[in-house]
DOLO-163850 format. One line per field, with one value per residue (C-alpha): residue number from 1; x, y, z. Coordinates in pm, 1 decimal. Layout:
N
k = (NUM:...)
px = (X:...)
py = (Y:...)
pz = (Z:...)
! end
This chain:
458
k = (1:2:3:4:5:6:7:8:9:10:11:12:13:14:15:16:17:18:19:20:21:22:23:24:25:26:27:28:29:30:31:32:33:34:35:36:37:38:39:40:41:42:43:44:45:46:47:48:49:50:51:52:53:54:55:56:57:58:59:60:61:62:63:64:65:66:67:68:69:70:71:72:73:74:75:76:77:78:79:80:81:82:83:84:85:86:87:88:89:90:91:92:93:94:95:96:97:98:99:100:101:102:103:104:105:106:107:108:109:110:111:112:113:114:115:116:117:118:119:120:121:122:123:124:125:126:127:128:129:130:131:132:133:134:135:136:137:138:139:140:141:142:143:144:145:146:147:148:149:150:151:152:153:154:155:156:157:158:159:160:161:162:163:164:165:166:167:168:169:170:171:172:173:174:175:176:177:178:179:180:181:182:183:184:185:186:187:188:189:190:191:192:193:194:195:196:197:198:199:200:201:202:203:204:205:206:207:208:209:210:211:212:213:214:215:216:217:218:219:220:221:222:223:224:225:226:227:228:229:230:231:232:233:234:235:236:237:238:239:240:241:242:243:244:245:246:247:248:249:250:251:252:253:254:255:256:257:258:259:260:261:262:263:264:265:266:267:268:269:270:271:272:273:274:275:276:277:278:279:280:281:282:283:284:285:286:287:288:289:290:291:292:293:294:295:296:297:298:299:300:301:302:303:304:305:306:307:308:309:310:311:312:313:314:315:316:317:318:319:320:321:322:323:324:325:326:327:328:329:330:331:332:333:334:335:336:337:338:339:340:341:342:343:344:345:346:347:348:349:350:351:352:353:354:355:356:357:358:359:360:361:362:363:364:365:366:367:368:369:370:371:372:373:374:375:376:377:378:379:380:381:382:383:384:385:386:387:388:389:390:391:392:393:394:395:396:397:398:399:400:401:402:403:404:405:406:407:408:409:410:411:412:413:414:415:416:417:418:419:420:421:422:423:424:425:426:427:428:429:430:431:432:433:434:435:436:437:438:439:440:441:442:443:444:445:446:447:448:449:450:451:452:453:454:455:456:457:458)
px = (-680.3:-627.9:-768.3:-530.6:-232.1:-327.3:-382.9:-58.7:121.0:-10.6:91.0:419.6:442.4:268.3:439.8:802.5:650.5:441.3:726.3:962.3:668.7:634.6:1004.1:981.8:743.3:898.4:1189.1:981.0:763.9:879.1:969.2:907.8:542.3:555.7:563.3:353.6:97.6:152.3:72.1:-241.3:-388.2:-240.1:-324.2:-699.8:-709.2:-549.0:-744.8:-1074.0:-990.7:-874.2:-1183.1:-1393.9:-1180.0:-1208.7:-1597.2:-1743.4:-1540.2:-1526.9:-1918.4:-1946.2:-1725.9:-1855.1:-2233.9:-2111.6:-1895.8:-2246.2:-2464.6:-2200.0:-2133.6:-2520.5:-2596.3:-2347.9:-2422.0:-2787.0:-2712.7:-2492.3:-2780.9:-3030.6:-2790.1:-2761.0:-3134.6:-3157.7:-2861.9:-3100.8:-3423.6:-3376.8:-3119.4:-2963.8:-2800.9:-2480.6:-2528.4:-2499.8:-2413.1:-2744.8:-2684.9:-2348.2:-2458.4:-2741.7:-2486.7:-2244.4:-2493.2:-2731.4:-2527.9:-2193.9:-2049.8:-1825.9:-1919.4:-1791.9:-1956.0:-1728.1:-1727.9:-1736.5:-1450.8:-1288.4:-1258.2:-891.6:-771.3:-844.5:-638.9:-440.3:-638.7:-467.6:-454.9:-737.6:-962.5:-1314.6:-1403.8:-1325.4:-1547.9:-1854.0:-1871.8:-1835.7:-2120.0:-2351.5:-2271.8:-2313.8:-2628.8:-2777.8:-2667.9:-2591.3:-2324.5:-1969.9:-1761.1:-1409.7:-1339.2:-1011.6:-1002.3:-610.4:-345.0:-380.1:-610.8:-957.3:-1104.5:-1254.2:-1310.9:-1583.3:-1647.6:-1962.2:-1998.7:-2352.9:-2505.4:-2367.9:-2098.9:-1889.0:-1991.0:-1731.7:-1779.1:-1551.3:-1667.7:-1483.9:-1334.5:-1523.8:-1886.4:-1802.8:-1621.3:-1625.2:-1295.9:-1312.1:-1287.0:-966.4:-1121.0:-1268.8:-954.6:-717.3:-1018.0:-1006.4:-573.6:-599.6:-818.0:-612.6:-316.8:-503.1:-608.7:-267.1:-76.9:-327.8:-291.0:64.8:86.5:-178.3:21.4:353.5:207.0:54.8:416.6:622.9:538.0:609.9:953.6:1001.3:881.4:1163.4:1423.5:1397.3:1385.9:1659.1:1847.4:1764.5:1855.2:2182.8:2215.3:2213.3:2078.6:1761.7:1575.0:1249.3:1012.1:646.6:422.7:198.5:-43.9:-326.6:-433.0:-275.7:82.4:23.1:-58.7:241.1:467.4:307.2:401.4:784.6:797.4:649.2:912.1:1202.2:1116.2:1149.0:1452.0:1606.7:1481.3:1573.2:1920.4:1957.6:1867.9:2091.0:2385.6:2281.8:2284.1:2580.6:2806.0:2658.2:2791.8:3120.6:3169.5:3119.6:3314.2:3589.5:3612.4:3618.5:3883.3:4092.7:4120.2:4221.4:4513.4:4595.0:4602.6:4811.2:5041.6:5067.6:5122.4:5489.4:5580.0:5475.3:5484.3:5174.5:4964.4:5059.7:4755.5:4537.5:4672.6:4604.0:4260.5:4198.4:4334.1:4098.3:3822.1:3929.1:3913.9:3580.6:3454.9:3597.9:3487.5:3149.0:3076.0:3168.3:2925.4:2637.8:2704.5:2743.7:2906.8:2559.2:2628.6:2896.0:2806.1:2842.8:3185.0:3395.4:3651.5:3930.3:3925.3:4257.4:4393.2:4241.9:4338.4:4679.0:4708.3:4558.6:4838.4:5108.1:5010.4:5019.9:5359.1:5494.7:5428.6:5535.9:5204.1:5086.5:4764.6:4644.3:4368.4:4171.3:3954.2:3655.8:3478.4:3521.3:3770.2:3590.4:3303.4:3033.1:3018.5:3073.4:3448.8:3553.8:3291.6:3358.9:3733.8:3655.5:3470.4:3735.2:3994.8:3796.3:3790.3:4147.1:4250.0:4066.2:4238.0:4584.6:4524.5:4433.9:4543.8:4884.9:4718.8:4453.2:4293.1:4040.9:3775.5:3635.9:3334.2:3187.5:2873.8:2624.2:2402.3:2594.0:2981.8:3092.9:3413.2:3493.9:3730.2:3930.9:4191.5:4346.5:4300.3:4102.1:3765.2:3431.7:3229.7:2873.2:2659.8:2828.0:2831.3:2556.3:2652.1:2960.5:2755.9:2598.1:2780.8:3000.8:3003.6:3297.7:3390.0:3526.8:3727.3:3888.9:3860.1:3834.4:3685.1:3811.6:4021.1:4225.5:3909.8:3596.9:3384.2:3213.8:3447.6:3184.2:2895.0:3042.5:3079.7:2748.4:2599.0:2812.2:2707.4:2322.3:2395.4:2509.8:2187.6:2382.6:2462.8:2758.7:2776.1:3015.6:3103.2:3391.9:3720.5:3867.2:4162.4:4114.1:4000.0:3702.4:3516.2:3363.5:3089.4:3021.8:2746.5:2614.1:2435.0:2673.0)
py = (603.4:271.7:183.4:464.1:292.0:-39.6:69.7:235.0:-70.7:-283.5:-41.0:-62.0:-444.9:-467.9:-180.2:-316.1:-613.6:-431.3:-210.6:-489.5:-654.0:-308.8:-313.0:-645.2:-599.8:-282.5:-472.9:-757.6:-504.2:-390.8:-3.4:74.7:192.7:-3.3:-322.6:-202.5:-126.0:-460.9:-628.0:-409.3:-558.1:-916.6:-983.4:-914.2:-1128.0:-1413.4:-1372.5:-1377.6:-1683.5:-1871.1:-1801.5:-1901.8:-2221.2:-2320.3:-2234.6:-2257.5:-2513.8:-2770.0:-2730.7:-2792.2:-3081.6:-3263.8:-3210.6:-3357.1:-3618.2:-3685.1:-3697.8:-3948.2:-4196.8:-4221.8:-4311.0:-4529.8:-4694.1:-4724.7:-4935.8:-5171.8:-5208.8:-5278.8:-5546.5:-5743.4:-5725.0:-5895.8:-6151.5:-6228.4:-6212.6:-6401.3:-6681.4:-6862.6:-7146.6:-6979.1:-6839.6:-6446.4:-6381.7:-6186.8:-5988.5:-5909.9:-5811.0:-5583.9:-5438.7:-5336.9:-5245.0:-5067.2:-4933.0:-4900.5:-5148.9:-5414.0:-5703.1:-6049.8:-6288.6:-6500.9:-6738.5:-6644.5:-6566.0:-6267.2:-5956.8:-5794.5:-5584.5:-5233.5:-5009.6:-4707.5:-4358.8:-4066.6:-3788.3:-3603.1:-3865.4:-3734.5:-4028.2:-4277.2:-4126.9:-4025.0:-4378.2:-4541.5:-4344.6:-4426.2:-4772.6:-4828.0:-4654.4:-4799.4:-5151.5:-5206.3:-5519.0:-5572.9:-5390.9:-5326.3:-5033.6:-4956.1:-4596.0:-4540.3:-4494.0:-4328.5:-4602.7:-4485.0:-4776.9:-4778.1:-5163.9:-5244.2:-5578.3:-5673.1:-6009.7:-6134.9:-6434.4:-6700.8:-6468.3:-6210.4:-5933.7:-5733.9:-5412.9:-5201.7:-4858.5:-4544.6:-4307.1:-4071.0:-4186.9:-4169.9:-3854.1:-3492.8:-3551.0:-3258.5:-2966.3:-2898.8:-2719.0:-2470.8:-2433.1:-2374.6:-2126.8:-1932.9:-1930.1:-1826.8:-1548.5:-1448.5:-1442.6:-1227.4:-974.7:-968.1:-904.5:-629.4:-435.5:-454.8:-289.9:-2.9:16.0:45.2:348.4:527.9:510.3:601.6:983.7:960.2:827.0:1096.5:1357.4:1197.4:1177.1:1578.8:1645.6:1495.6:1634.0:1973.0:1894.2:1784.0:2108.7:1875.5:2013.9:1798.3:1757.8:2000.4:1804.8:1772.5:1646.7:1323.8:1063.3:1093.4:1507.2:1441.2:1330.6:1628.5:1894.5:1780.3:1811.4:2136.1:2270.0:2126.3:2314.9:2639.6:2604.8:2521.4:2829.6:3051.7:2902.8:2954.0:3315.0:3388.8:3259.2:3475.5:3789.8:3716.6:3663.2:3978.0:4184.7:4054.7:4100.3:4459.8:4509.6:4282.8:4540.0:4845.3:4761.0:4637.2:4963.3:5159.2:4892.6:4946.2:5317.1:5295.0:5048.1:5282.8:5592.0:5412.4:5304.6:5659.1:5784.3:5533.2:5303.3:5510.4:5361.3:5499.4:5369.2:5012.7:4978.1:5088.6:4884.4:4587.6:4683.1:4731.0:4374.0:4247.6:4393.6:4240.5:3899.3:3948.3:4065.1:3768.2:3496.1:3646.2:3643.1:3315.2:3209.7:3414.2:3223.9:2879.9:2781.6:2733.4:2805.7:2482.5:2174.5:1844.4:1647.6:1391.4:1409.9:1181.9:1167.0:1047.1:1313.1:1589.2:1402.6:1387.4:1761.0:1812.1:1552.7:1759.9:2100.2:1920.6:1817.5:2158.5:2272.4:1954.8:1814.2:1464.0:1385.8:1052.9:899.9:570.8:561.0:286.5:217.8:390.2:637.8:862.4:1065.4:1276.7:1627.7:1959.0:1948.5:2318.6:2344.8:2007.9:2077.9:2385.0:2184.5:1970.0:2259.3:2476.3:2141.8:2052.8:2390.6:2425.4:2117.0:2216.8:2586.4:2420.6:2110.9:1860.7:1578.2:1485.2:1162.9:1157.7:838.2:820.2:558.1:567.8:358.2:303.9:544.8:759.9:927.2:1010.3:1180.5:1199.8:1432.8:1345.0:1586.1:1631.7:2009.7:2175.1:2072.3:2257.0:2298.7:2073.2:2381.0:2585.7:2292.6:2394.3:2796.2:2747.4:2683.8:3048.4:3313.2:3553.5:3361.3:3322.3:3142.3:3328.9:3067.8:2695.2:2648.3:3015.3:2887.7:3040.5:3252.2:3462.4:3494.1:3602.0:3382.1:3207.2:2885.3:2650.5:2819.0:2763.0:2403.6:2332.4:2551.7:2345.6:1986.6:2118.6:2207.6:1868.3:1706.0:1646.9:1771.5:1837.8:1751.2:1774.1:1566.8:1458.9:1297.0:967.4:1196.1:1398.9:1659.8:1766.6:1524.2:1694.6:1399.8:1493.8:1297.1:1355.0:1117.4:940.9)
pz = (3343.5:3398.1:3063.2:2896.7:3058.9:2969.9:2585.6:2589.5:2711.1:2449.9:2169.1:2306.5:2274.3:1910.4:1762.6:1699.0:1558.0:1312.3:1248.2:1161.6:931.8:758.3:698.8:561.9:355.4:234.5:154.4:-52.2:-265.0:-569.9:-600.3:-941.6:-1048.2:-1377.3:-1161.5:-878.8:-1161.4:-1289.8:-947.0:-895.6:-1205.0:-1180.7:-820.3:-813.0:-1120.5:-972.9:-664.5:-844.7:-1054.2:-758.3:-572.2:-891.5:-919.1:-568.0:-538.6:-866.4:-1037.3:-736.2:-719.2:-1070.6:-1071.0:-789.3:-935.0:-1276.7:-1109.5:-886.2:-1173.6:-1347.5:-1097.2:-1005.2:-1364.4:-1406.1:-1058.9:-1177.5:-1480.1:-1259.8:-1044.9:-1339.9:-1433.3:-1144.5:-1102.8:-1451.4:-1336.9:-1017.1:-1156.5:-1481.7:-1410.4:-1740.4:-1592.5:-1602.9:-1956.4:-1923.4:-2275.7:-2321.4:-2020.2:-2156.6:-2482.4:-2358.0:-2082.1:-2379.8:-2657.8:-2455.3:-2125.3:-2253.0:-1997.9:-2023.8:-1771.8:-1670.3:-1435.4:-1213.2:-971.0:-614.6:-417.2:-204.3:-318.1:-368.3:-72.7:-117.8:-356.9:-177.5:-262.4:-354.4:-147.7:-358.5:-515.0:-576.2:-815.8:-546.1:-295.2:-480.7:-691.3:-366.8:-201.4:-484.9:-476.4:-106.4:-100.1:-436.6:-435.3:-74.9:-175.0:-92.9:-368.6:-453.1:-709.7:-886.3:-1001.0:-908.6:-1236.1:-1583.9:-1710.1:-1901.6:-1755.8:-1391.7:-1298.4:-1035.6:-849.4:-668.5:-477.1:-576.8:-389.3:-628.6:-850.6:-851.0:-1113.8:-1272.3:-1455.1:-1685.4:-1795.9:-1910.4:-1689.8:-1844.5:-1771.7:-1380.0:-1385.8:-1514.0:-1717.2:-1908.5:-1666.5:-1800.3:-2073.6:-1841.0:-1657.3:-2010.8:-2097.4:-1755.0:-1775.7:-2139.0:-2080.5:-1756.2:-1979.0:-2281.0:-2042.8:-1830.4:-2185.1:-2257.6:-1912.2:-1954.3:-2276.4:-2159.9:-1838.3:-2053.6:-2236.3:-1967.5:-1739.5:-2062.5:-2033.7:-1630.9:-1725.0:-1981.7:-1737.3:-1467.3:-1715.9:-1843.5:-1479.2:-1375.2:-1706.0:-1593.0:-1226.5:-1355.9:-1618.6:-1891.3:-2227.5:-2349.7:-2681.7:-2585.7:-2366.6:-2463.9:-2235.0:-2306.0:-2150.7:-1925.1:-1819.6:-1469.2:-1641.9:-1885.0:-1604.3:-1400.1:-1755.9:-1813.4:-1454.2:-1481.0:-1810.0:-1687.5:-1380.7:-1638.9:-1792.6:-1504.6:-1370.0:-1687.8:-1739.0:-1385.4:-1451.4:-1791.9:-1597.3:-1310.7:-1583.6:-1764.1:-1464.0:-1320.8:-1642.4:-1670.0:-1278.1:-1380.9:-1682.0:-1445.6:-1171.4:-1359.6:-1549.2:-1222.0:-1098.2:-1387.8:-1336.6:-966.8:-1087.9:-1353.6:-1127.2:-878.8:-1140.6:-1246.8:-913.5:-847.2:-608.7:-299.0:73.8:159.5:-173.0:-90.2:159.9:-137.5:-401.7:-151.9:-118.7:-516.5:-552.4:-280.1:-430.5:-783.0:-589.9:-449.6:-750.6:-947.6:-682.4:-627.9:-1006.3:-1059.5:-789.4:-920.7:-1255.5:-1135.4:-1459.8:-1561.1:-1921.9:-1952.1:-2119.5:-1970.0:-2069.4:-1968.1:-1700.0:-1548.2:-1221.9:-1156.7:-1399.9:-1184.0:-825.2:-941.1:-1010.5:-699.5:-511.1:-708.1:-521.1:-201.2:-280.8:-389.2:-23.2:136.1:227.3:197.4:-26.2:-124.0:-322.3:-396.9:-692.3:-679.7:-1026.4:-1377.9:-1385.7:-1677.4:-1550.7:-1705.2:-1527.9:-1640.1:-1643.7:-1548.3:-1272.9:-1150.7:-1139.5:-945.6:-689.0:-639.5:-623.1:-325.2:-126.5:-168.7:-127.8:206.8:314.0:140.0:360.7:712.3:707.0:654.6:513.9:274.6:141.3:-127.7:-137.0:-488.7:-557.9:-908.9:-919.5:-1214.7:-1037.6:-808.5:-811.9:-434.6:-314.8:44.2:143.5:490.8:644.2:999.6:1038.8:1284.4:1139.8:1182.4:1476.1:1410.7:1477.1:1219.3:922.7:747.5:806.1:643.5:280.8:327.7:116.0:327.6:627.1:806.8:1138.0:1423.3:1569.8:1466.6:1103.7:900.9:597.9:271.2:520.3:249.5:-37.8:-32.4:192.8:-107.2:-142.7:11.4:-155.1:-475.1:-399.4:-291.3:-591.0:-828.9:-658.5:-675.6:-1051.2:-1086.1:-905.3:-583.8:-228.2:-39.9:353.2:622.4:913.2:1121.4:966.2:1098.9:1079.5:1326.3:1093.5:836.6:596.3:286.0:100.0:-227.2:-412.8:-729.1:-970.5:-1239.3)
! end
């Protein structure tokens, strides 16, 4: 029991930090599949080459440098042995010639004197440490070395009993200076493999993008060229499933439209007969109620057919928001009500003009019926078109804000949506928004009434 409580307390202590780290990591990581796939290829390659360079290269570099420094130090020890064993009364020309011709070393033998102060060593100086260790172990005399700078020569000074030996040798004789060739080959191979991987991934991701574009276009109700699944088997399977889904939906819409067209024709014929009989009966007071019922049936039929059809056959076109909202403002002015609007971004939008006009008219009509003031905020960005309708009407209770989108749903109190219509006003609005690939939500308005937010892809 105590252990469980302690573990739970530790979990509460750690979870906020872990969650914050996860959120920061999500913000840093790219979101596109192509970029993530490239990183999946590149990051292991970089890690592998880093390990190779840090482990193999460092060992190889040090081992070669040790062997070269050991050989040069052995040659210097031999020269010192020659000088001490075969003195030539200050004439060391023969020793200098042997060092130059046989050992590839340039030497000078100078009178005794103090060695220069040690030179400052760089932060990473593998040659200084290895060469100094070799001289210290093999020669065991005071020495001074200079490996700093861009010079191709390395200078070594060694205190002898009666002289100072100065040795000049090429840096390549003491140091593995061709290691950069391996690094160049390693980096070049990595770049070549990365380029091949990028080209391959682009070819693999292109079918996914095509499928996403086809799905987005279908969700917006746009007519796209025939989509053909391509790519790997899994992508082809997803593409085929999308085609079957699209065909089923289109077939269902066609069947519904055909059925409703027949129903519409039959019901309109009956209603026309009713209207004709009422007209022949004359203007009789007892028939006024029946005439109103026929008109109500006509309105209900038209509203239901418009909801069921959903303007699905309309093509995408261009519509100016300013012109549409100006018409709404004119309607409000005719009824002595206030309507204002503001547009951020491009005024011209690509939608189904008739359907989108009906969406705006339905939302504005509800505000006109139940409120005295309406403000519309339109924001058109590169990805989304957002319309916000704020009014000062009675609003809609939070518990009923999803129910009002159901066909024929009516509120018992407060704001009776589409009171004089068929109960399909907001249902048609959401149907049109869904047909454009978006949605409609309701909330409280800063003006005290209802806020309706329409958000569809731009």
